SENUVEX-655315 format. One record per residue (C-alpha): residue number from 0; residue in three letters; chain; x, y, z. Coordinates in Angstrom, 1 decimal. Layout:
// residues N
{atom NUM 'Ala' 'A' {X Y Z}}
...
//
This chain:
// residues 309
{atom 0 'Unk' 'A' {29.8 -12.0 -111.9}}
{atom 1 'Unk' 'A' {27.9 -15.4 -112.3}}
{atom 2 'Unk' 'A' {29.5 -18.8 -110.7}}
{atom 3 'Unk' 'A' {27.7 -21.9 -109.6}}
{atom 4 'Unk' 'A' {27.3 -23.0 -106.2}}
{atom 5 'Unk' 'A' {30.0 -25.6 -104.8}}
{atom 6 'Unk' 'A' {29.8 -28.6 -102.8}}
{atom 7 'Unk' 'A' {32.0 -27.3 -99.5}}
{atom 8 'Unk' 'A' {34.3 -30.8 -100.3}}
{atom 9 'Unk' 'A' {35.1 -29.8 -103.7}}
{atom 10 'Unk' 'A' {38.7 -29.7 -103.9}}
{atom 11 'Unk' 'A' {40.7 -28.7 -106.9}}
{atom 12 'Unk' 'A' {44.5 -29.1 -108.1}}
{atom 13 'Unk' 'A' {44.6 -25.1 -108.7}}
{atom 14 'Unk' 'A' {42.8 -22.1 -109.1}}
{atom 15 'Unk' 'A' {43.2 -20.3 -113.3}}
{atom 16 'Unk' 'A' {42.0 -16.7 -114.5}}
{atom 17 'Unk' 'A' {41.9 -17.2 -118.5}}
{atom 18 'Unk' 'A' {41.8 -14.3 -120.6}}
{atom 19 'Unk' 'A' {39.9 -14.9 -123.4}}
{atom 20 'Unk' 'A' {38.4 -18.0 -122.6}}
{atom 21 'Unk' 'A' {35.4 -17.7 -125.5}}
{atom 22 'Unk' 'A' {37.4 -17.4 -128.2}}
{atom 23 'Unk' 'A' {38.6 -19.9 -130.8}}
{atom 24 'Unk' 'A' {41.3 -21.5 -128.9}}
{atom 25 'Unk' 'A' {39.9 -20.2 -125.4}}
{atom 26 'Unk' 'A' {37.0 -22.4 -125.3}}
{atom 27 'Unk' 'A' {39.4 -25.4 -126.2}}
{atom 28 'Unk' 'A' {41.9 -24.5 -123.6}}
{atom 29 'Unk' 'A' {38.9 -24.0 -120.7}}
{atom 30 'Unk' 'A' {38.0 -28.2 -121.4}}
{atom 31 'Unk' 'A' {41.4 -29.2 -120.7}}
{atom 32 'Unk' 'A' {42.0 -27.1 -117.7}}
{atom 33 'Unk' 'A' {39.1 -28.4 -116.6}}
{atom 34 'Unk' 'A' {39.6 -32.1 -116.9}}
{atom 35 'Unk' 'A' {42.7 -31.9 -115.5}}
{atom 36 'Unk' 'A' {40.9 -30.7 -111.9}}
{atom 37 'Unk' 'A' {41.2 -27.1 -111.7}}
{atom 38 'Unk' 'A' {39.2 -24.3 -111.1}}
{atom 39 'Unk' 'A' {38.4 -21.6 -113.5}}
{atom 40 'Unk' 'A' {38.2 -18.0 -113.3}}
{atom 41 'Unk' 'A' {37.0 -16.5 -116.9}}
{atom 42 'Unk' 'A' {36.8 -13.5 -118.0}}
{atom 43 'Unk' 'A' {34.5 -12.2 -120.8}}
{atom 44 'Unk' 'A' {33.3 -9.9 -122.7}}
{atom 45 'Unk' 'A' {29.7 -11.0 -123.0}}
{atom 46 'Unk' 'A' {27.7 -13.4 -122.3}}
{atom 47 'Unk' 'A' {28.4 -17.0 -123.9}}
{atom 48 'Unk' 'A' {26.3 -19.8 -123.5}}
{atom 49 'Unk' 'A' {28.8 -22.3 -123.8}}
{atom 50 'Unk' 'A' {31.1 -21.1 -120.6}}
{atom 51 'Unk' 'A' {27.8 -20.2 -118.7}}
{atom 52 'Unk' 'A' {26.4 -23.1 -118.7}}
{atom 53 'Unk' 'A' {29.3 -24.6 -117.2}}
{atom 54 'Unk' 'A' {28.6 -25.8 -113.4}}
{atom 55 'Unk' 'A' {31.0 -26.6 -110.4}}
{atom 56 'Unk' 'A' {34.3 -25.5 -111.8}}
{atom 57 'Unk' 'A' {33.8 -22.3 -113.7}}
{atom 58 'Unk' 'A' {33.7 -18.7 -112.4}}
{atom 59 'Unk' 'A' {32.6 -15.8 -115.2}}
{atom 60 'Unk' 'A' {33.8 -12.1 -114.7}}
{atom 61 'Unk' 'A' {32.5 -9.4 -117.2}}
{atom 62 'Unk' 'A' {35.0 -7.4 -118.6}}
{atom 63 'Unk' 'A' {38.0 -6.6 -120.8}}
{atom 64 'Unk' 'A' {42.0 -7.2 -121.0}}
{atom 65 'Unk' 'A' {42.0 -2.9 -120.4}}
{atom 66 'Unk' 'A' {39.6 -2.4 -116.9}}
{atom 67 'Unk' 'A' {41.3 -3.1 -114.0}}
{atom 68 'Unk' 'A' {38.6 -3.7 -111.9}}
{atom 69 'Unk' 'A' {37.6 -6.6 -114.0}}
{atom 70 'Unk' 'A' {40.7 -7.8 -113.7}}
{atom 71 'Unk' 'A' {41.5 -7.6 -110.0}}
{atom 72 'Unk' 'A' {38.3 -9.3 -109.6}}
{atom 73 'Unk' 'A' {38.8 -12.5 -111.7}}
{atom 74 'Unk' 'A' {42.4 -13.0 -110.6}}
{atom 75 'Unk' 'A' {41.3 -12.8 -106.6}}
{atom 76 'Unk' 'A' {42.3 -16.1 -105.3}}
{atom 77 'Unk' 'A' {44.0 -17.8 -108.4}}
{atom 78 'Unk' 'A' {47.6 -19.1 -108.7}}
{atom 79 'Unk' 'A' {48.2 -18.6 -112.3}}
{atom 80 'Unk' 'A' {47.1 -16.9 -115.8}}
{atom 81 'Unk' 'A' {45.7 -18.0 -119.1}}
{atom 82 'Unk' 'A' {46.3 -14.8 -121.1}}
{atom 83 'Unk' 'A' {45.4 -15.5 -124.1}}
{atom 84 'Unk' 'A' {44.2 -12.8 -125.4}}
{atom 85 'Unk' 'A' {45.3 -10.6 -128.8}}
{atom 86 'Unk' 'A' {44.1 -9.5 -132.3}}
{atom 87 'Unk' 'A' {45.1 -10.0 -135.8}}
{atom 88 'Unk' 'A' {43.7 -6.6 -137.3}}
{atom 89 'Unk' 'A' {43.2 -3.6 -135.7}}
{atom 90 'Unk' 'A' {39.8 -2.4 -135.1}}
{atom 91 'Unk' 'A' {37.9 1.3 -134.3}}
{atom 92 'Unk' 'A' {37.9 0.3 -130.6}}
{atom 93 'Unk' 'A' {41.5 -2.0 -130.7}}
{atom 94 'Unk' 'A' {44.8 -1.6 -131.6}}
{atom 95 'Unk' 'A' {48.1 -3.3 -131.1}}
{atom 96 'Unk' 'A' {49.4 -0.7 -128.7}}
{atom 97 'Unk' 'A' {46.3 -0.1 -125.9}}
{atom 98 'Unk' 'A' {44.4 -4.3 -126.2}}
{atom 99 'Unk' 'A' {47.6 -5.6 -126.9}}
{atom 100 'Unk' 'A' {50.2 -4.3 -125.3}}
{atom 101 'Unk' 'A' {48.5 -1.6 -122.5}}
{atom 102 'Unk' 'A' {45.7 -4.2 -122.3}}
{atom 103 'Unk' 'A' {48.8 -7.1 -121.0}}
{atom 104 'Unk' 'A' {51.0 -4.2 -118.9}}
{atom 105 'Unk' 'A' {46.9 -3.9 -117.2}}
{atom 106 'Unk' 'A' {47.4 -7.9 -117.1}}
{atom 107 'Unk' 'A' {50.6 -8.2 -115.8}}
{atom 108 'Unk' 'A' {49.8 -5.0 -112.5}}
{atom 109 'Unk' 'A' {46.4 -7.1 -111.8}}
{atom 110 'Unk' 'A' {48.2 -10.3 -111.1}}
{atom 111 'Unk' 'A' {51.2 -9.1 -108.5}}
{atom 112 'Unk' 'A' {47.9 -7.6 -106.7}}
{atom 113 'Unk' 'A' {46.4 -10.8 -106.6}}
{atom 114 'Unk' 'A' {49.4 -12.5 -105.2}}
{atom 115 'Unk' 'A' {49.6 -15.0 -109.1}}
{atom 116 'Unk' 'A' {52.2 -16.9 -109.1}}
{atom 117 'Unk' 'A' {52.9 -17.5 -113.0}}
{atom 118 'Unk' 'A' {51.3 -16.1 -116.2}}
{atom 119 'Unk' 'A' {51.1 -18.6 -119.4}}
{atom 120 'Unk' 'A' {51.1 -16.6 -122.8}}
{atom 121 'Unk' 'A' {49.5 -17.5 -126.0}}
{atom 122 'Unk' 'A' {52.4 -15.2 -128.7}}
{atom 123 'Unk' 'A' {52.9 -16.7 -131.8}}
{atom 124 'Unk' 'A' {55.7 -17.7 -134.3}}
{atom 125 'Unk' 'A' {57.9 -15.1 -135.6}}
{atom 126 'Unk' 'A' {57.3 -13.0 -132.5}}
{atom 127 'Unk' 'A' {60.3 -10.5 -132.2}}
{atom 128 'Unk' 'A' {61.6 -6.6 -132.1}}
{atom 129 'Unk' 'A' {61.7 -5.7 -135.6}}
{atom 130 'Unk' 'A' {59.6 -7.7 -136.8}}
{atom 131 'Unk' 'A' {57.8 -6.6 -140.5}}
{atom 132 'Unk' 'A' {54.4 -6.7 -139.3}}
{atom 133 'Unk' 'A' {52.7 -5.4 -136.1}}
{atom 134 'Unk' 'A' {51.2 -8.4 -135.0}}
{atom 135 'Unk' 'A' {54.5 -9.6 -134.4}}
{atom 136 'Unk' 'A' {55.9 -6.7 -133.2}}
{atom 137 'Unk' 'A' {52.9 -6.9 -129.9}}
{atom 138 'Unk' 'A' {53.4 -10.2 -129.5}}
{atom 139 'Unk' 'A' {57.3 -9.7 -129.0}}
{atom 140 'Unk' 'A' {56.5 -7.0 -126.1}}
{atom 141 'Unk' 'A' {54.0 -8.3 -124.2}}
{atom 142 'Unk' 'A' {56.5 -11.4 -124.1}}
{atom 143 'Unk' 'A' {58.7 -9.0 -122.9}}
{atom 144 'Unk' 'A' {56.4 -7.4 -120.4}}
{atom 145 'Unk' 'A' {56.0 -10.9 -118.8}}
{atom 146 'Unk' 'A' {59.0 -12.2 -118.8}}
{atom 147 'Unk' 'A' {60.5 -9.1 -117.0}}
{atom 148 'Unk' 'A' {57.5 -8.5 -114.6}}
{atom 149 'Unk' 'A' {59.3 -10.9 -111.8}}
{atom 150 'Unk' 'A' {56.6 -13.4 -112.1}}
{atom 151 'Unk' 'A' {56.7 -17.2 -113.3}}
{atom 152 'Unk' 'A' {55.7 -17.6 -117.2}}
{atom 153 'Unk' 'A' {55.5 -19.6 -119.6}}
{atom 154 'Unk' 'A' {54.8 -18.5 -123.8}}
{atom 155 'Unk' 'A' {53.7 -20.5 -126.0}}
{atom 156 'Unk' 'A' {54.3 -19.2 -129.7}}
{atom 157 'Unk' 'A' {52.5 -21.7 -132.1}}
{atom 158 'Unk' 'A' {52.2 -21.7 -136.1}}
{atom 159 'Unk' 'A' {48.4 -21.1 -137.5}}
{atom 160 'Unk' 'A' {45.7 -23.3 -135.3}}
{atom 161 'Unk' 'A' {43.1 -24.9 -137.4}}
{atom 162 'Unk' 'A' {39.9 -26.9 -136.5}}
{atom 163 'Unk' 'A' {36.4 -26.3 -136.1}}
{atom 164 'Unk' 'A' {35.1 -22.5 -135.9}}
{atom 165 'Unk' 'A' {38.7 -21.5 -137.3}}
{atom 166 'Unk' 'A' {38.9 -18.2 -139.8}}
{atom 167 'Unk' 'A' {41.9 -20.4 -141.8}}
{atom 168 'Unk' 'A' {41.8 -23.2 -143.3}}
{atom 169 'Unk' 'A' {38.1 -22.9 -143.0}}
{atom 170 'Unk' 'A' {38.1 -20.1 -144.8}}
{atom 171 'Unk' 'A' {40.3 -22.1 -147.9}}
{atom 172 'Unk' 'A' {38.0 -24.6 -147.5}}
{atom 173 'Unk' 'A' {34.7 -22.4 -148.3}}
{atom 174 'Unk' 'A' {37.0 -20.8 -151.4}}
{atom 175 'Unk' 'A' {37.3 -24.6 -152.7}}
{atom 176 'Unk' 'A' {33.9 -25.3 -152.6}}
{atom 177 'Unk' 'A' {32.0 -22.3 -153.6}}
{atom 178 'Unk' 'A' {34.6 -19.4 -155.6}}
{atom 179 'Unk' 'A' {35.0 -20.9 -159.3}}
{atom 180 'Unk' 'A' {38.3 -20.4 -158.7}}
{atom 181 'Unk' 'A' {41.2 -20.6 -155.9}}
{atom 182 'Unk' 'A' {42.5 -17.3 -155.3}}
{atom 183 'Unk' 'A' {46.1 -17.4 -154.1}}
{atom 184 'Unk' 'A' {48.2 -14.8 -152.7}}
{atom 185 'Unk' 'A' {51.8 -15.0 -154.9}}
{atom 186 'Unk' 'A' {53.4 -17.8 -155.9}}
{atom 187 'Unk' 'A' {52.1 -19.7 -153.0}}
{atom 188 'Unk' 'A' {55.0 -21.3 -151.7}}
{atom 189 'Unk' 'A' {55.3 -19.6 -148.3}}
{atom 190 'Unk' 'A' {55.5 -22.1 -145.4}}
{atom 191 'Unk' 'A' {53.3 -22.9 -142.5}}
{atom 192 'Unk' 'A' {52.6 -25.3 -139.6}}
{atom 193 'Unk' 'A' {49.4 -26.1 -138.9}}
{atom 194 'Unk' 'A' {48.5 -27.5 -135.6}}
{atom 195 'Unk' 'A' {45.0 -28.5 -134.8}}
{atom 196 'Unk' 'A' {43.7 -26.6 -132.2}}
{atom 197 'Unk' 'A' {43.3 -29.5 -129.8}}
{atom 198 'Unk' 'A' {46.9 -30.5 -129.4}}
{atom 199 'Unk' 'A' {47.8 -27.1 -128.9}}
{atom 200 'Unk' 'A' {45.5 -26.6 -125.7}}
{atom 201 'Unk' 'A' {46.6 -30.2 -124.4}}
{atom 202 'Unk' 'A' {50.1 -28.8 -124.3}}
{atom 203 'Unk' 'A' {49.1 -25.5 -122.8}}
{atom 204 'Unk' 'A' {47.0 -26.9 -120.3}}
{atom 205 'Unk' 'A' {49.7 -30.0 -119.6}}
{atom 206 'Unk' 'A' {52.2 -27.2 -118.9}}
{atom 207 'Unk' 'A' {50.4 -25.8 -115.7}}
{atom 208 'Unk' 'A' {51.4 -29.5 -114.2}}
{atom 209 'Unk' 'A' {54.6 -29.6 -115.5}}
{atom 210 'Unk' 'A' {57.4 -27.6 -113.0}}
{atom 211 'Unk' 'A' {60.1 -27.9 -116.2}}
{atom 212 'Unk' 'A' {58.0 -25.7 -118.4}}
{atom 213 'Unk' 'A' {58.5 -22.7 -115.6}}
{atom 214 'Unk' 'A' {60.6 -19.4 -117.9}}
{atom 215 'Unk' 'A' {60.1 -21.4 -121.0}}
{atom 216 'Unk' 'A' {58.9 -20.3 -124.8}}
{atom 217 'Unk' 'A' {57.7 -22.8 -126.8}}
{atom 218 'Unk' 'A' {57.1 -22.8 -130.4}}
{atom 219 'Unk' 'A' {54.6 -25.1 -131.7}}
{atom 220 'Unk' 'A' {53.7 -26.3 -134.8}}
{atom 221 'Unk' 'A' {51.7 -29.2 -136.7}}
{atom 222 'Unk' 'A' {53.1 -32.2 -137.9}}
{atom 223 'Unk' 'A' {54.2 -31.0 -141.2}}
{atom 224 'Unk' 'A' {55.4 -27.6 -142.5}}
{atom 225 'Unk' 'A' {53.7 -26.9 -145.6}}
{atom 226 'Unk' 'A' {53.4 -24.5 -148.4}}
{atom 227 'Unk' 'A' {50.1 -22.9 -149.1}}
{atom 228 'Unk' 'A' {49.4 -24.3 -152.3}}
{atom 229 'Unk' 'A' {50.1 -27.4 -150.7}}
{atom 230 'Unk' 'A' {47.5 -27.0 -147.7}}
{atom 231 'Unk' 'A' {44.8 -25.9 -150.6}}
{atom 232 'Unk' 'A' {46.0 -29.6 -152.7}}
{atom 233 'Unk' 'A' {45.5 -31.1 -149.2}}
{atom 234 'Unk' 'A' {41.9 -29.6 -148.9}}
{atom 235 'Unk' 'A' {41.3 -30.5 -152.7}}
{atom 236 'Unk' 'A' {41.8 -34.1 -152.1}}
{atom 237 'Unk' 'A' {39.9 -34.3 -148.8}}
{atom 238 'Unk' 'A' {36.9 -32.5 -150.5}}
{atom 239 'Unk' 'A' {37.1 -34.2 -153.6}}
{atom 240 'Unk' 'A' {36.8 -30.6 -155.4}}
{atom 241 'Unk' 'A' {39.6 -30.2 -158.2}}
{atom 242 'Unk' 'A' {39.3 -26.7 -159.8}}
{atom 243 'Unk' 'A' {41.8 -23.8 -161.1}}
{atom 244 'Unk' 'A' {44.2 -22.1 -158.5}}
{atom 245 'Unk' 'A' {44.1 -18.3 -159.4}}
{atom 246 'Unk' 'A' {47.2 -16.4 -159.0}}
{atom 247 'Unk' 'A' {47.5 -13.2 -157.8}}
{atom 248 'Unk' 'A' {50.0 -10.6 -157.6}}
{atom 249 'Unk' 'A' {51.2 -9.4 -154.3}}
{atom 250 'Unk' 'A' {51.6 -6.0 -155.1}}
{atom 251 'Unk' 'A' {47.6 -5.9 -156.2}}
{atom 252 'Unk' 'A' {46.3 -7.4 -153.2}}
{atom 253 'Unk' 'A' {48.7 -4.9 -151.3}}
{atom 254 'Unk' 'A' {47.1 -2.2 -153.3}}
{atom 255 'Unk' 'A' {43.8 -3.8 -152.1}}
{atom 256 'Unk' 'A' {44.7 -4.3 -148.7}}
{atom 257 'Unk' 'A' {45.4 -0.6 -148.2}}
{atom 258 'Unk' 'A' {42.4 0.5 -149.8}}
{atom 259 'Unk' 'A' {40.6 -2.0 -147.4}}
{atom 260 'Unk' 'A' {42.3 -0.5 -144.4}}
{atom 261 'Unk' 'A' {40.9 2.9 -145.2}}
{atom 262 'Unk' 'A' {37.3 2.0 -145.5}}
{atom 263 'Unk' 'A' {36.9 -1.0 -142.8}}
{atom 264 'Unk' 'A' {37.5 -1.8 -139.6}}
{atom 265 'Unk' 'A' {38.3 -4.5 -139.4}}
{atom 266 'Unk' 'A' {40.0 -5.0 -142.6}}
{atom 267 'Unk' 'A' {39.7 -8.6 -144.3}}
{atom 268 'Unk' 'A' {42.9 -8.2 -145.4}}
{atom 269 'Unk' 'A' {45.8 -6.1 -143.6}}
{atom 270 'Unk' 'A' {49.4 -5.4 -145.6}}
{atom 271 'Unk' 'A' {50.5 -6.2 -141.8}}
{atom 272 'Unk' 'A' {48.7 -10.0 -142.9}}
{atom 273 'Unk' 'A' {50.4 -10.0 -146.1}}
{atom 274 'Unk' 'A' {54.2 -9.5 -144.5}}
{atom 275 'Unk' 'A' {52.6 -12.0 -142.0}}
{atom 276 'Unk' 'A' {52.2 -14.2 -145.3}}
{atom 277 'Unk' 'A' {55.7 -13.5 -146.7}}
{atom 278 'Unk' 'A' {57.5 -14.1 -143.3}}
{atom 279 'Unk' 'A' {56.2 -18.0 -143.2}}
{atom 280 'Unk' 'A' {55.4 -19.4 -140.1}}
{atom 281 'Unk' 'A' {57.0 -22.7 -139.3}}
{atom 282 'Unk' 'A' {59.4 -24.0 -136.5}}
{atom 283 'Unk' 'A' {61.0 -27.5 -135.1}}
{atom 284 'Unk' 'A' {58.6 -29.3 -132.9}}
{atom 285 'Unk' 'A' {61.7 -31.6 -130.9}}
{atom 286 'Unk' 'A' {61.1 -30.1 -127.7}}
{atom 287 'Unk' 'A' {58.0 -29.8 -126.9}}
{atom 288 'Unk' 'A' {57.6 -33.3 -128.5}}
{atom 289 'Unk' 'A' {60.4 -34.6 -125.9}}
{atom 290 'Unk' 'A' {58.8 -32.6 -123.3}}
{atom 291 'Unk' 'A' {55.2 -33.3 -122.8}}
{atom 292 'Unk' 'A' {55.8 -36.9 -124.8}}
{atom 293 'Unk' 'A' {53.2 -35.8 -128.1}}
{atom 294 'Unk' 'A' {53.5 -36.4 -131.4}}
{atom 295 'Unk' 'A' {51.3 -34.2 -133.8}}
{atom 296 'Unk' 'A' {48.4 -34.7 -136.4}}
{atom 297 'Unk' 'A' {48.8 -34.2 -139.7}}
{atom 298 'Unk' 'A' {46.3 -31.5 -141.3}}
{atom 299 'Unk' 'A' {44.9 -34.1 -143.3}}
{atom 300 'Unk' 'A' {44.0 -36.1 -141.2}}
{atom 301 'Unk' 'A' {42.3 -33.7 -138.3}}
{atom 302 'Unk' 'A' {40.5 -31.9 -141.2}}
{atom 303 'Unk' 'A' {38.6 -35.1 -142.3}}
{atom 304 'Unk' 'A' {38.3 -35.7 -138.6}}
{atom 305 'Unk' 'A' {36.3 -32.6 -137.6}}
{atom 306 'Unk' 'A' {34.7 -33.2 -141.3}}
{atom 307 'Unk' 'A' {33.1 -35.8 -140.8}}
{atom 308 'Unk' 'A' {31.5 -35.2 -137.4}}
//
């Protein structure tokens, strides 16, 4: 464990543990929680210079979600836990069962042991018991474990999240810039609702101050419901690049994905991800916009914003 010494007069709103703090979403959430005056306990697998350089408000604890001793240490003295740990594809050491489901069981047990009052969980749109994908099934089982824990909770179900460093929109940008043709799986008409990472994290952090967020599940998407082809067209317009799309049959990509899963861990494309793509990811934002007083930005405006930085 490492942490900076603090003034004896420093007072914080709450002490909050964040799991997955060094990830794409977690690193942004940490800054919003700090701005709201919270002291943070961050569980990290490896030393992250961006996190360990933070002072005063932050203590870091080394360990994983499957290490109950590390969880117990991290949660000591905490009022709440933000649980952001998840995987999009299984690896040789991480699986939906062990990492996501069993890991959350350890989180709940450690939270109860430490007297934590509330868990905030980052789930995903499409989380259902009978979902086609293992990813969405695992999210649903985690939601149920938290709901049935007896602890207070707030669950966030975002659509695809984008921003500097994301692995979805930025991958499309790379393909538009560097591929002779832009590969599109199937007809490209499956719909998504990309939400900007900073706007998602602002809502997630603000929920810690709102009693009305108790025992709520919030579905969150960006300002627009867009087909994949519309997203590609936006990126072509933003980058000023005109290229032709090459549509690849889903049946062919399933064969490619099956082969990748046999030889690569994690595979860059999985059958599970193809199922998630076909299901789409959209929602009604009206509840979140009304309750949190937010208006979400368009995909194009935010891509322009961070590409100019």
